[in-house]
N, C-alpha and C positions, 0 to 999 in steps of 0.2 A: 517757418521761422523759428519756431520754439525748439524744435528738434535741431536745427543748424546752429542754434547758440549752445544747445547742450553739448553738442559734439566738439565745440571749442573750449570746454570747461578743462581747465588744467588741474591736475592734482600734485602737488608738491611732494617729491619723494625725498628730497635731501636739500637742505638749505643751510650751509655753514655760515653764511653771512647773514646780516639783518636784511630781510627782503625789501625793506622800506629804508631808503636813506635817512639818516637823522640830520642831514645837512640841507637837502633840497626837497624833501618828501618825494623822491621820484622811486620808480621799481629797480632794484637792483638786481639784474638776471644772471651775474657772473657766477659761475660755479653752481647754479640753481638746477638741479636734476628734478625733472617733472615729466608727466606723461599725459596723454589725452585720455581721461577716465572714461568717456561715453563713445568712444569709436568703436566700431564693429558690433554695434548694438541691434538686435533684432527688434526694432520699433514697430509696435502694433498700434494701428488706429482704428476707431470705430466711429461711425456717424451718428450724431444726436440731433433729432428734429426738435426745433423750439417748441412746435405746436404739440409735441407729446406730453407737455407739462413737465419734463424732467429739469431739474436744475444743473448747472455745469458740474459734470462727474468729477473733474480733478481742478479745484481752484487754486490749489497751492503745490508747491514744490517743497519737499523736505528730504533732507539728507541725513542720515543716521548712520553712526558707526555700531555694528552689531557682531556678535561672535558667529552668529549663522543666520543666513536669511530665511532658511527653513529649518526649525529647530528640529534635531535629532538626538539632542542630550549628548551630542559629542560622538556619537556612533560613527558618523561620516564626516571626514574633514575636507575642506575644498581641494587639498593637495590629492585626495584620493580619487577624485573625479575623472581627471584625465586618463588615469591608468584602469579604473575599476569601473567606470561609468557604462552605460549601454550603448548600442549603436544608435546614431540619430537618423531618423526616416523622415524624409519629405512627406507632406500629406499624399502626394501620388503615390509613393512607395509603400506608404502604411495602407493605403487605399486597395492597392494591388495584392498586397499579401493577406489582407482580409477576405479577397476574392479568391484565394487559393492559388495566386499566381507569384512568380518570382517579383523581386522589387522592381524589374524594369517592364513588368507586365507580360512576360512569357509564361507559357504553362510550366507549372513546377512539377517536374517528375520525380523529385525527391523531397515531396511535401511532408513536413512534420505536422505534428498536431499542434494548433495554435492556442496559446492560453493569453486571453485579452484580459488586462487587469486595469481598473479605474483605480488610481492612487489618490483621490479626492477624498474629502469627508463625506459621510454618509448623507447629509442633506442636500450635498451637491449632486451626489449620484442620484438622489431620489427624484429629482426633476427632470434629469437628462443624463443619457448615457449612450455608448456605442453598442451595436448589435452586431453579432458575427452573421454575416450574410450566408455563410456555408451551412451552419446548423441552426440559426436563428435564436440562438442563446445570447442573452444580455452579457455585458462585460462582468466579470467578477468584482464584487463589491467586498473589499476588506474589512467594512464595517468599522471604520476608524471615526473617533470623534476628535483626535488629534494625531497628526502625521508622525509624531515620534513613536507612535505605538506601532507602525508598519513593521519594523523589523522584529520586534519582540512578540508580536503575536502573528500576524500572517506569515512572514518570511520563514520563521522558526518552524511553523506548524506545516507551512506547505511546499518548502523548498525541494524536499526530497522527490515528491510526484512530478515536479517540473524539470528535472534535471536533463531529461531526453526530449524535451518539448521546446517549441519556439514561443518565447515569451514577448508579447506586445503590450507596451503599458502607455498610458496617457495621463495628462492632467489639464488644467486650464490653460496655461501658457508655456509650459515645458520645464519650469523651474523645479517643480517638486519630483519630477521623473529623474532629474539629474542624480538626486541623491537616493531615490527608490530603487534605481537600476544598480546602483553600488551596492545596497543592501542585499538585493538578491544575488547578485554575482559572488559576493563575499561568501554566502551561503552555498556555493558550488554550481549555482545555475548559469551555464555559459552563454546560451543562445538568448540574450536578452536585448530588445530594441526599443526605442522610445519615439513617441511622435514628436518631432522638432516643431517648435512654435505651438504645440498644444491643440486643444480644441479650437481655439481662436483662429490659427492659421488653416486648419482643415475646413472650418465652415466658411473662411474666406474663399477657399477654392471650389468647395462643393455644396455650400449652402444646405438646402434640404433635399438634395439630390443623393447624398451620400448616405453613410451608415449610422449617422449620430441622430438619436431620437430624443425629442424632447427640448428643453431649454438649457442653455448653457449659463450657470450661476457666475456672475461677477462681483467683485467687492467693491461695489460703489453704488449710487443711487439709482442705477438702472435694474439692480438686483439680478435679473436674469434676461438673457437676450435669446429671441426665438429666431432660428436660422431662416424662417420664412415669415413674411407679412401676409401672407394669403390667409383667406377665412378658413380654409380647409385645415391648415395648421393649427389653428386654435382647437380643433377636435382630436387633434393628436396628443393628448395630454398623458404623458409617463407617470407622474406622481400620482399618489393615492393618500387620501385622508389617513391619518394614523388610527382613526377610531372607527369609521364606517367603510374604509377602503374605497369609498367613492373617487373617481377621477378628480384630482386637485393638484396644483402645482404652483400655488401663490405662496410665496415665502414672506414672513414678516418678523420683525424684531420683538413683536408682541407675542409671538406663540414659540415658547421654549420648553424644554423639558423641565418640570419642577426638580428634577434630582440633579441632572448634568448640566442644565441650561444649554442643551444643544437645540438648534432649531429644528422644529418639527412641522409636519403638514397638516393642519387641522381646518376642515371645511366650515363655512358658515353655519350650518345647521348644527355641526357638533359643537362649535363654540359656544352656542347658546346654552348647551346642556352640560358643559364642563366648566368647573372653576379653575382647574389646573390640568397641566398636559403631562404626558409622558411619553418618551421615546420607546422604540422598540426594545432597546436594552433593558428598560425599566418598565416595560408594559405589566409584569408580573406584580408590580408594586402599586399599580395604579388605585387599588382600593385600600390601601392603608398607608401610603407615603404621600403626605401633604405638608407644604412650607406653611400655610396659613391655617392655623388650628381653631380660630376664634368661632367658627360656626358649628363645631362638633360639641355634642353633649358628652358627659363622662362615659356612658355606657359605649358610645361610637368610639371614643378614644381608647377605652380597655380593648375593644376588639381589634383596632388598629395596631395596639402594642403587642398584642399576642400573635398577629399575623407577621409583625415584623420580627419578632423573636423566631418564629417557626422558619421564615425565610433565611434568616442568619444562620441558624444552625445547621441547615440544608447545604451552606456553603462551606466547602472544605478549605481549610487553611493549609499552606499559606499562599496559594495561588490566587484566592480570592479575598486577600489581605485588604485590599482598598474597599471593596463593596462591604465587607464585614464591619470595617470602621465607619462607614457612612451610615449603615444601618444601626450601629450602636449609638451614634450620635443622635439619629432620629428616635431611638427607643427612650434616651435620656430626655429629649425634649418632649416627648409626649407625656412621658412619666411625671415630668415637671408641671406640665400643664394640668394634669389630673390632680396632682396636688394642690396647685392654686384654686381649682374649682371647689376642691373639698373644704378648703380653708376659706372659702368666700372672698378670697384676695382678687378673684376675676369672675367675669360672668360670660356666658354664652352668648353670642350674637348671630343667631340664624341668617340675618341680612347683611353680613359682613360683606362689603363691596369688594369686587374682584380688583386685585393690585397687581402690578408689574412683578415678575419673579426676579428680575434683575435689581431694580433700585427700590422695590417695595412700595413705592408711591402709587396712588390711585391716578387713573385716568392718563397714564404714561403712554399706552399703547406701544411700547417698546421702543420709543424713541430715544432711550438711554443705551441702546445696545448697537455696538459696532459702528458701521458707516452711518446708520440712521442718526446716532447722537451727533456726529460731526454736522450732518445735514441739518439737523434741527437747531443746534447752537449757532451754527454760522449764519444761517439765512431766516430764522425766527418764524419758520412755518413748518406745518406738519407734513412729514413725508412717511408714507405707509406703502410698501411694495414699489418705491421708486417713482411714486406719483405725487405731485404736490396738490394738496387737498385743501388749500387756502383759495 
């Protein structure tokens, strides 16, 4: 019923006369040009069991007018997609090509080398991704924190190597691929195809019998969906703890990189040992870059400061301008802290409690981050990893 109602939703394109009559308060449809906004939509559905302890994933409907659904910084316009976008492949066609066949499932005698690209963010890739069944290699991870970096980093550096190959790309539901395929084709890569409906549609058809391994991250309270509910699938963990590399795939808003605030995987054992976390991009900084400095003595801060200076000097401008700026801010922050300790204006607190990197509050456990924030504020209960803990 909800979808049926949405499909009857009218978007007013042109209304030269008042839509509501001032005389009798009736709708004036004369000369009103409108269209059905939500027709021909690939509606995706998922089942949620009440006994899983998961709150209603989509309690509200919100319509917003934005410049871009997926931000590219203006690199790709909506009007570019019909002409420059990649070819849409159904889950079965995508599956067949991965097996080295044609789209229809026949033996491909003119088989090109296939490049399989995951255009999601790194934390999504970390807990689940496709594996090429022909060579056993996982999909390429462009190592993105933000989708807008796909063109300026990955495409710019790798397009030349892919011009004579067949590129297959995928994302969660297919939206990001619409623009990612445009970016790559504009760089001269002609044979680009994308999974229509994304991982969601593929798992609908193949479940755990296909070539997707691990969990599919979703942007609601469920956090990540396992293609199988069997006990054996619980042992097939793709993710790894960022610190000890033990198998682990539970994402939480309480575990983010202290530098960039990207979600990271940290197992319970390592969480007990670490006060702050660092993603792979900033792993070199984990001994010298900290948001909360209260627990460090002056001598420790001096070492941190020198290490930060050394790292910054090793980064050549202008390519690393943003990183150099971030490091300079941290160097200034540490220097100011050292000065306040020397002047006696502040004191060291070795027992300084752990605080949330996002809101800086104690005992937050990440409930101020992303959809966890909405879940907590709307329902008044603690939600971690999509599970109601009250």
